[in-house]
Backbone as CSV, one residue per row, in Angstrom:
resi,resn,N_x,N_y,N_z,CA_x,CA_y,CA_z,C_x,C_y,C_z
1,MET,79.160,152.699,104.715,80.018,151.914,103.955,79.271,151.072,103.014
2,GLY,79.466,149.989,102.773,78.641,149.170,101.829,78.515,147.758,102.391
3,GLU,78.124,146.940,101.472,77.917,145.566,101.904,79.352,144.893,102.004
4,PRO,79.426,143.957,102.986,80.743,143.234,103.057,80.987,142.361,101.859
5,MET,82.109,142.309,101.417,82.423,141.516,100.195,82.546,140.052,100.489
6,ALA,82.075,139.287,99.626,82.148,137.837,99.802,83.471,137.309,99.188
7,VAL,84.112,136.458,99.892,85.328,135.857,99.356,85.040,134.478,98.884
8,VAL,85.444,134.225,97.655,85.155,132.944,97.060,86.543,132.255,96.762
9,THR,86.678,131.065,97.319,87.953,130.410,97.024,87.711,129.205,96.161
10,VAL,88.468,129.181,95.086,88.302,128.018,94.181,89.548,127.111,94.347
11,LEU,89.227,125.876,94.753,90.375,124.941,94.937,90.562,124.107,93.661
12,ARG,91.795,124.011,93.219,92.123,123.203,92.043,93.311,122.244,92.494
13,PRO,93.234,121.062,91.982,94.291,120.109,92.348,95.643,120.598,91.798
14,VAL,96.674,120.395,92.521,97.998,120.868,92.084,98.589,119.839,91.116
15,VAL,98.342,118.583,91.425,98.800,117.530,90.479,97.579,116.825,89.860
16,PRO,97.745,116.370,88.661,96.571,115.751,88.048,96.147,114.539,88.862
17,LEU,94.816,114.258,88.799,94.323,113.100,89.557,94.668,111.848,88.935
18,ARG,94.972,110.805,89.612,95.315,109.498,89.127,94.185,108.582,89.105
19,VAL,93.997,107.860,88.063,92.986,106.824,88.112,93.571,105.596,88.698
20,VAL,92.917,105.130,89.796,93.347,103.995,90.514,92.598,102.721,90.065
21,ALA,93.324,101.743,89.634,92.600,100.550,89.200,92.157,99.748,90.390
22,VAL,90.891,99.438,90.406,90.239,98.638,91.485,90.354,97.199,90.993
23,PRO,90.920,96.295,91.822,91.004,94.910,91.474,89.558,94.280,91.355
24,GLU,89.432,93.556,90.359,88.089,92.935,90.118,87.890,91.810,91.187
25,PRO,86.720,91.654,91.649,86.419,90.604,92.656,86.590,89.282,91.970
26,VAL,86.942,88.317,92.857,86.963,86.903,92.263,85.624,86.419,91.867
27,PRO,85.543,85.920,90.598,84.208,85.501,90.124,83.658,84.387,90.916
28,ASP,82.321,84.452,91.125,81.671,83.411,91.883,81.448,82.214,90.967
29,VAL,81.978,81.057,91.308,81.879,79.894,90.446,80.693,78.980,91.002
30,GLY,79.856,79.492,91.902,78.750,78.752,92.353,79.090,77.694,93.470
31,GLU,80.307,77.807,93.967,80.781,76.895,94.975,81.012,77.651,96.262
32,PRO,80.705,77.073,97.430,80.848,77.780,98.653,82.433,77.999,98.954
33,SER,82.731,79.181,99.412,84.107,79.510,99.655,84.546,78.978,101.065
34,LEU,85.809,78.338,101.085,86.445,77.961,102.272,87.298,79.055,102.757
35,PHE,87.803,79.884,101.824,88.741,80.942,102.146,88.600,82.011,101.147
36,GLN,88.499,83.268,101.484,88.507,84.367,100.530,89.085,85.558,101.086
37,ALA,90.139,86.120,100.417,90.859,87.314,100.886,91.302,88.057,99.532
38,GLY,90.665,89.152,99.289,91.082,89.943,98.134,90.844,89.150,96.863
39,GLN,91.921,88.948,96.133,91.834,88.270,94.868,92.021,86.754,94.931
40,VAL,91.991,86.193,96.182,92.281,84.761,96.356,90.966,84.175,96.884
41,ARG,90.694,82.988,96.349,89.518,82.237,96.828,89.826,80.748,96.684
42,VAL,89.439,80.050,97.842,89.606,78.643,97.916,88.206,78.007,98.045
43,THR,87.822,77.095,97.189,86.604,76.250,97.329,86.984,74.858,97.488
44,ALA,85.971,74.014,97.649,86.343,72.536,97.792,86.959,71.946,96.528
45,GLU,86.749,72.640,95.404,87.263,72.042,94.112,88.515,72.734,93.539
46,ARG,88.638,74.062,93.840,89.670,74.842,93.187,90.206,75.971,93.989
47,LEU,91.393,76.451,93.518,92.019,77.667,94.055,92.048,78.704,92.986
48,VAL,91.446,79.851,93.216,91.359,80.909,92.207,92.169,82.078,92.770
49,VAL,93.161,82.544,91.937,94.023,83.700,92.240,93.929,84.632,91.070
50,GLY,93.221,85.709,91.239,93.126,86.632,90.153,92.269,85.974,88.998
51,GLY,92.835,85.898,87.845,92.107,85.339,86.727,92.557,83.835,86.496
52,GLN,93.392,83.289,87.369,93.823,81.935,87.095,93.179,81.001,88.154
53,SER,92.977,79.719,87.718,92.348,78.737,88.605,93.134,77.440,88.547
54,TRP,93.292,76.767,89.650,93.947,75.509,89.717,93.000,74.503,90.405
55,ALA,92.809,73.327,89.780,91.985,72.322,90.382,92.675,71.635,91.544
56,LEU,92.080,71.595,92.656,92.699,70.976,93.840,93.080,69.468,93.735
57,ARG,92.386,68.871,92.836,92.654,67.377,92.622,94.047,67.161,91.943
58,ASP,94.546,68.325,91.236,95.853,68.151,90.618,96.996,68.561,91.660
59,VAL,96.675,69.078,92.759,97.731,69.486,93.714,98.247,68.295,94.449
60,SER,99.520,68.119,94.337,100.180,66.968,95.107,100.858,67.494,96.393
61,GLN,101.135,68.714,96.471,101.896,69.212,97.634,101.525,70.662,97.781
62,VAL,101.485,71.217,99.056,101.228,72.577,99.400,102.366,73.009,100.305
63,GLU,103.078,74.034,99.981,104.168,74.558,100.743,104.063,76.041,100.823
64,THR,104.880,76.579,101.782,105.103,78.082,101.761,106.535,78.276,101.635
65,ALA,106.876,79.391,101.014,108.288,79.751,100.747,108.445,81.194,101.220
66,ARG,109.624,81.545,101.691,109.950,82.906,102.043,111.062,83.437,101.199
67,ARG,110.960,84.596,100.631,112.067,85.196,99.901,112.522,86.495,100.627
68,THR,113.752,86.521,101.045,114.260,87.707,101.687,114.969,88.569,100.681
69,PRO,114.567,89.827,100.600,115.170,90.673,99.522,116.651,90.913,99.888
70,LYS,117.355,91.290,98.845,118.799,91.499,98.929,119.029,92.887,99.640
71,VAL,119.812,92.876,100.677,120.010,94.172,101.404,121.491,94.596,101.255
72,TRP,122.327,93.752,100.562,123.683,94.178,100.439,123.979,95.453,99.641
73,PRO,123.074,95.869,98.644,123.419,97.157,98.018,123.232,98.317,98.984
74,TYR,122.208,98.220,99.878,121.976,99.339,100.886,123.105,99.332,101.842
75,LEU,123.553,98.210,102.345,124.646,98.173,103.266,125.919,98.659,102.612
76,LEU,126.159,98.375,101.349,127.312,98.821,100.643,127.299,100.318,100.547
77,ALA,126.075,100.811,100.284,125.998,102.356,100.136,126.290,102.986,101.463
78,VAL,125.773,102.454,102.586,126.099,103.081,103.845,127.581,102.982,104.122
79,GLY,128.136,101.772,103.848,129.624,101.615,104.120,130.457,102.564,103.274
80,VAL,130.137,102.712,102.002,130.909,103.602,101.151,130.704,105.049,101.552
81,ALA,129.500,105.489,101.934,129.303,106.792,102.395,130.026,107.079,103.656
82,ALA,130.141,106.098,104.606,130.893,106.310,105.838,132.344,106.166,105.695
83,ALA,132.777,105.254,104.856,134.256,105.059,104.687,134.916,106.006,103.781
84,LEU,134.211,106.442,102.714,134.939,107.375,101.731,134.210,108.763,101.835
85,GLY,132.913,108.767,101.865,132.264,110.105,101.769,132.559,111.040,102.953
86,LEU,132.525,110.498,104.187,132.802,111.358,105.342,134.212,111.925,105.330
87,PRO,135.201,111.062,105.144,136.624,111.586,105.177,136.834,112.594,103.986
88,LEU,136.215,112.304,102.851,136.330,113.269,101.730,135.777,114.600,102.052
89,LEU,134.568,114.541,102.687,133.914,115.768,103.107,134.718,116.492,104.190
90,SER,135.368,115.780,105.057,136.197,116.450,106.003,137.350,117.206,105.404
91,TRP,137.937,116.543,104.379,139.067,117.132,103.662,138.609,118.381,102.866
92,LEU,137.399,118.212,102.253,136.878,119.359,101.380,136.457,120.562,102.344
93,SER,136.096,120.318,103.526,135.663,121.432,104.477,136.820,122.311,104.820
94,VAL,137.981,121.755,104.802,139.167,122.661,105.284,139.998,123.048,104.082
95,SER,139.697,122.561,102.882,140.537,122.944,101.742,140.170,124.335,101.212
96,VAL,140.808,124.699,100.122,140.598,126.074,99.563,139.138,126.454,99.363
97,THR,138.890,127.711,99.399,137.462,128.165,99.306,136.906,128.005,97.928
98,ALA,137.800,127.744,96.996,137.259,127.518,95.615,136.424,126.186,95.519
99,LEU,136.697,125.271,96.439,136.050,124.038,96.402,134.726,124.033,97.341
100,LYS,134.259,125.199,97.821,133.131,125.240,98.707,131.855,124.617,98.025
101,GLY,131.729,124.913,96.686,130.566,124.284,95.955,130.655,122.782,95.940
102,ALA,131.877,122.237,95.765,132.032,120.793,95.820,131.712,120.213,97.142
103,TYR,132.096,120.985,98.192,131.784,120.464,99.537,130.337,120.372,99.860
104,GLU,129.574,121.438,99.448,128.210,121.467,99.652,127.469,120.352,98.835
105,ALA,127.903,120.177,97.615,127.296,119.126,96.699,127.599,117.689,97.331
106,GLY,128.889,117.521,97.710,129.360,116.288,98.323,128.560,115.994,99.645
107,LEU,128.349,116.994,100.399,127.517,116.918,101.696,126.128,116.455,101.379
108,GLY,125.507,117.125,100.382,124.173,116.769,100.052,124.034,115.274,99.521
109,LEU,124.957,114.934,98.621,124.931,113.593,98.078,125.192,112.500,99.090
110,THR,126.153,112.798,99.998,126.509,111.788,101.059,125.296,111.633,101.929
111,ALA,124.725,112.716,102.421,123.528,112.656,103.281,122.331,111.935,102.621
112,LEU,122.138,112.212,101.277,121.107,111.576,100.585,121.362,110.123,100.471
113,GLY,122.589,109.697,100.183,122.936,108.299,100.070,122.797,107.505,101.374
114,LEU,123.314,108.181,102.495,123.209,107.519,103.831,121.745,107.363,104.290
115,PHE,120.985,108.474,104.254,119.642,108.369,104.735,118.650,107.574,103.904
116,ALA,118.843,107.635,102.548,118.061,106.755,101.668,118.332,105.330,101.883
117,SER,119.584,104.965,102.022,119.986,103.563,102.276,119.465,103.061,103.638
118,MET,119.572,103.869,104.611,119.021,103.563,105.959,117.522,103.340,105.884
119,GLY,116.883,104.317,105.253,115.376,104.181,105.058,114.962,102.886,104.359
120,ALA,115.699,102.548,103.328,115.397,101.372,102.517,115.592,100.156,103.465
121,LEU,116.625,100.159,104.247,116.888,99.026,105.135,115.758,98.848,106.248
122,LEU,115.173,100.038,106.609,114.102,99.966,107.539,112.854,99.428,107.006
123,VAL,112.510,99.570,105.794,111.182,99.229,105.214,111.281,97.948,104.401
124,VAL,112.416,97.306,104.264,112.545,96.135,103.538,111.756,95.043,104.228
125,GLU,111.009,94.136,103.415,110.271,93.123,104.008,110.408,91.796,103.208
126,ASP,110.185,90.702,103.934,110.254,89.436,103.290,108.897,89.257,102.511
127,THR,109.040,88.487,101.405,107.799,88.072,100.703,107.614,86.574,100.885
128,HIS,106.380,86.258,101.221,106.003,84.916,101.455,105.150,84.388,100.284
129,TYR,105.392,83.123,99.910,104.638,82.628,98.684,103.944,81.348,99.064
130,LEU,102.807,81.042,98.407,102.095,79.812,98.376,102.626,79.020,97.199
131,VAL,103.248,77.829,97.475,103.798,77.060,96.418,102.975,75.752,96.361
132,LEU,102.563,75.460,95.135,101.700,74.220,94.856,102.603,73.290,94.063
133,GLY,102.522,71.937,94.462,103.152,70.927,93.685,102.078,70.427,92.640
134,LEU,102.343,70.751,91.405,101.427,70.426,90.346,102.060,69.338,89.424
135,PRO,101.307,68.688,88.534,101.867,67.693,87.644,103.034,68.236,86.832
136,GLY,103.059,69.468,86.438,104.211,70.034,85.718,105.346,70.485,86.612
137,GLY,105.318,70.348,87.912,106.302,70.768,88.829,105.769,71.820,89.791
138,SER,106.664,72.258,90.720,106.181,73.244,91.738,106.050,74.621,91.140
139,ARG,105.069,75.379,91.656,104.794,76.614,91.121,104.367,77.563,92.215
140,ARG,104.973,78.832,92.240,104.482,79.806,93.169,103.278,80.474,92.574
141,VAL,102.175,80.417,93.293,100.888,80.853,92.807,100.441,82.122,93.378
142,PHE,100.894,82.472,94.529,100.492,83.719,95.173,101.526,84.171,96.148
143,GLY,101.734,85.429,96.209,102.713,85.999,97.158,102.241,87.215,97.919
144,SER,102.688,87.391,99.094,102.298,88.451,99.950,103.324,88.744,101.016
145,HIS,103.378,89.955,101.482,104.227,90.397,102.652,103.706,89.864,103.927
146,ASP,102.375,89.429,103.946,101.661,89.034,105.182,101.867,87.540,105.303
147,ALA,102.720,87.092,106.285,103.055,85.678,106.481,101.858,84.941,107.044
148,GLN,101.031,85.570,107.876,99.893,84.915,108.426,98.810,84.634,107.424
149,LEU,98.657,85.544,106.426,97.743,85.263,105.341,98.124,84.057,104.520
150,ILE,99.419,83.926,104.182,99.902,82.848,103.395,99.846,81.520,104.238
151,ALA,100.097,81.575,105.471,99.940,80.364,106.358,98.533,79.927,106.384
152,ARG,97.546,80.914,106.631,96.154,80.545,106.627,95.661,79.927,105.288
153,LEU,96.137,80.531,104.200,95.831,80.080,102.873,96.333,78.698,102.602
154,ALA,97.617,78.437,102.932,98.150,77.160,102.786,97.474,76.115,103.626
155,GLY,97.120,76.360,104.809,96.374,75.462,105.680,95.059,75.135,105.089
156,THR,94.377,76.074,104.532,93.018,75.863,103.897,93.230,75.005,102.704
157,VAL,94.188,75.296,101.841,94.373,74.481,100.636,94.716,73.063,101.038
158,ARG,95.564,72.875,101.973,95.906,71.494,102.466,94.715,70.739,102.896
159,ALA,93.930,71.402,103.719,92.689,70.816,104.298,91.740,70.471,103.081
160,ALA,91.654,71.422,102.087,90.663,71.130,101.007,91.197,69.968,100.076
161,CYS,92.529,69.862,100.017,93.098,68.730,99.152,92.929,67.410,99.790
162,GLN,92.873,67.391,101.093,92.729,66.061,101.842,91.259,65.641,101.936
163,ARG,90.363,66.371,101.569,88.931,66.032,101.703,88.634,64.936,100.570
164,PRO,87.732,64.041,100.934,87.449,62.982,99.899,86.531,63.496,98.757
């Protein structure tokens, strides 16, 4: 016979590669950090979030706020699909055979609406914010889904503001 043939497999990505933006680290201002997490840094003099900085001497109040997303559109979609979609599908399933395409399309749309709305309800999360009382009024300066991160950050900023 001859020599065995070598098999060469060339792998190519099916979808084009995405360039992912890496967040820039918080610039070091030469002050020791009291708290640092991702793009947030607290020093004895300032709070730095991304590219913005707030002097702690200007902060009169530190609070946390929670924003709960609106879930009524998802609940409405589930209710409409259950109250109107299912009876309509039941009627279409026993009607004339000419409407079989409408039945299948309605079944697909109802299932998609029901399961997408239920899935959205399962993954919805509260957003927690750090709110600073500044001379110009209160301002939300940082938000996250992690409540513990915001609570630790608020505690650190409060402690840094109370230092002499």
